[in-house]
N, C-alpha and C positions, 0 to 999 in steps of 0.2 A: 174269044177275042177280048182283050183287055178293054175296060171301060175307059172312055175319054172324059167322063163327068167329073167336075171338081167338086170336092166335098163343100157342103154348105153348113153354116153354124146357125143355130137358133139362139134366141135369147135365153140366157140362163145356162147355157152350155159352156163347158170349159173352154178357154182360149190360150193361145201361146202366151208365154211370158212377155211381158212388156219391158220397155227400156228402163223402167224404174227399178228393174232388178228383182221383181217379185217372181218367184219360180214355184210352179206347183201349187199356187194358192188361187183361191177364187177371186173373181174380179172385184166383189165388194164384200167386206166383212163388216157387219153393223150389228149393233144392239140397240134396242129401244126400251124406253121406260115411260110408263104413263106419266103425262105431266099432271101437276096438281089439279088442272081442270079437266083431266080425263082424256086429253088428247094425246097425240103421239109426239115425241120429241123430235125436233127438226135438226138437231145438231148434236155434237158430242156432250156428254154429261159433264157439269161443272164439278171440280174437285171439292171434296168436303171442307167446310170453314175450319180454319186452324185458329187457336187463341193468339191474341196480339202478343208479339214478343216484348219482354221487359227491356226498355231502352236505357235504364239507369244501372250503372255498374256499381256494386258495393265493394269498397276497399276497407281493410282494417285500419282503425284509428292509430296514428303514430303514438308510440309510447310516450315521447316527451310531451306531446299535446295532451295526452290523457292524464299524465302526471300533473301537468300545469292546471288543467281544468279541476282535478281532485283537490289540489293545494288552494286554489282560489276559492272553492266551495267551502273548504275547511276554514280558511281565514275569515270568510264572511260569517260563518256560523259562530266562530269564536268572537268576532266583534260584536255580534248581536248578544251572545251570552255575557260578555264583559259589560256591555252597556246596560244590560238589565240588572247585573249585580251592583254596578255603581249607583244606578238610579234607586235600587233598593236600599243601599247604604246611606245615600244622601238624605233620603226621606223617611228612613225606617224610624219608628218610635223606639225601637229597641235601643238605638244609640242616642237617645235624648239625655241632655245634660242634666244631671242631678247633684253632683258633688264637685266643689271647687276647692283645690288645695292651693295654698299660697306659700311662696318662699321669697327670702330676701328682704323682708321689711324690718325696719328698725324705728324709724319715725312714725310710720303707720302701724296699725294692727291688722292682722289677717281678716278679722271681721269687717274692718272698713273696706277692704278690698272686696270681700264677698258681697257685701251690701251694694257696692257700686256695680257689680256684675250680675246683680239679681235679675235684670231683664233677659239674660240668656238662659235662664232655667227653662228646661223643656225643649230647647232647640237642639236639633240633631248635631252631633259633634262635627260631622264633615262640613257643615255649614258655618261653623265658627272660625273666624280668621284673627290674626294678630291685630289687624286694623280695627275689628270690631271690639276687641278687648281694650285697645289703646283709646278708642273714642269714649268708651264708657268710664275709663279712668283718668281722662283728661282734667276733670275737675279737681282731682287730687293733685296738688302742685308739688307734693313731694316725690311723685313718680317721674322719673327721668326717661325710663324706658321700660318696656315690658315685652315678654314673650309668652306665648301660650302653646301648650302641647296637649293634644287630645290623648286620653288614655281609655280606650274602650272597655267596657261598654258604655260608661256614663260618667267619667271623671274628666275634668279639665285641670291640668297643672299649670299654674301661673307663677312665672318667676319675675319679680319686680327688682329693677335697679333704681335706687332712690338717688336723689340729689344729696350731695355731701355738704353739710353745713360747715362754714369756715369762720363764722363771726357772729357776734351779737351786736346789732345795731341799736344804739341807745337813742331813743327819741323822747326827750322829757324824762318821764318816770318809766316809760315802757321799754322793753327789750324785745327785739325781733331776731329770730334766727334766721340767717340768710346763707345762701350758697355763693359760689364764686361768680355766678352771673347776677347776683343781687336779688334772686328770687326769694321772697319772704316764705319761709317754710312753716313757722309757727310763732306764737308769742309765748314769753315765758315771764312769770312772776318771780322767779328765783334764779336770776342770772349766775349767782355764786355756785349753783349746783352744776352748771355746764362749763366744762374746762375749754373754753374758747375765748379768744381776745374780744375785747369790746371796741367797736368803732363808735366814737362819740359824735353824733351829728349835731350836738348842741340843740338849741331850740327850733332850728329850721332843718331844711333838707340838705344833706351833703351833695355838692356838685357831682354829677354823673362820672365825670372824668376822674375825679379824685376818688370816688367810691370804687370804680373799677381798677384804678391803679392799686388800692389797697387790698381788694379781694383777690386780684390776680396775683399778688405776692403771697397772700395767705394760702391760696389754692395750690401753690408750688411747694409748700413746706411739708415735711414729713409729719405724721400724726403726733409723734412724741415731742416734736418741737412746738407744734401748734399748741399742745396742751400745756406748755410752760409759758405761753404768752398771757399777758394781762390786758393789753390794749394795743391798738394800731391807729396810726394817724398819718396825714400827709399835708404838708403846706403847699406842695404842688406835685405834679405827676412825676417829677424828678427827684422828689425829696420825701420818700416814704420811710417812716420810722416805726419800730416795733418796741414794746416794752415787756420785759420778762417779769414774772410774778415776784422775783426777788429785787426789783428796781433797776436791773441792768438795761441799758439801751442798745438797740440794734440799728445801726445806720445802714439802710438798704440802698438808697438811691433811687434810680428808675426801675422800670419793669424789664430792662434787658438782661439777658443771661440768667433768668430766673432759676433754672435748674442748677446751674453751676453755683450760683450764690447759695442756694439751699444746702447743697452738699458741703460747701465750705463752712457755713454756719454750723451745720450738724457736727462737723469735726471739730470745730473750735469749742462747742459746748461740751464735748465728751472729754476734752483735755483736762488733766488734773489741775485743780485749783491751787494757786499759791497764796496762802494766807497772808504772807507778808506784802504781796503785791496783788490785791484783788482787782479783777477786771470790772470795770464799770461800763466800758463801751466796746461793743464788737462792731467793726466797720467792714462790711463786705461789699461796699459800693463799687470797689475794683476788686472783683473776686480773685484774680490771680495774684493780687498783693494785698491780702487782708491785714488789717490792723487792730490791735487790742489796746486799749488804754485803761 
């Protein structure tokens, strides 16, 4: 007779699949691992530690930025190099001044100029300027302008522009060489040896306006005409007269149109002389209508 007892299940025995869809598997599948303290784990084992991910992304540097950085670095290096070279040149004893060459002197001698510039000896050439040279030559009144050029390693080329003498001023028995500005350039004991007109100041000082009227006229004349003059005078600033060495008189008038008057006078003096009608006076006071008498 068939049995009517229902089957019974004991713990640990297999049981039907559950609603979780587990089929043919044991009720509990577990694994254990001794804890560091020697006890049993009470839950699932923790996954092994992983290294922290790098959260900075590295991108290649743009070519334009890289070129700009390289260029800036190169420029900075060159600037430092040039500054070092300049500093070495400015202060280097290799470029110390040893020799001064002088050009353009007539009233002065080159040795006078070198003596005046002696304080510059041993100074590096890059530190010497035209102002330094001008200041040292200022006591030499004959110097109107000066330029200096460094010629490494140790030479300074000095070019002097001197004042141009236009007359001898007679003061008693003394004669002074002067330029167009009335600057006294030197004294002379032999005025006959200097082919320049004499301005006779008499026993006193010629009034400044008359003196400048005369020197202004003399400064406008060509050198060959100036050399033919014996003296110059002025009764007023509008009545300047000149005398040639052969006794002829030049009526100049005032200081107006000096350049034109000088050209007209030069042309008249070059004209052939007429022995039957010698010229005693050249009147260029009205230069567009000159008169000879």
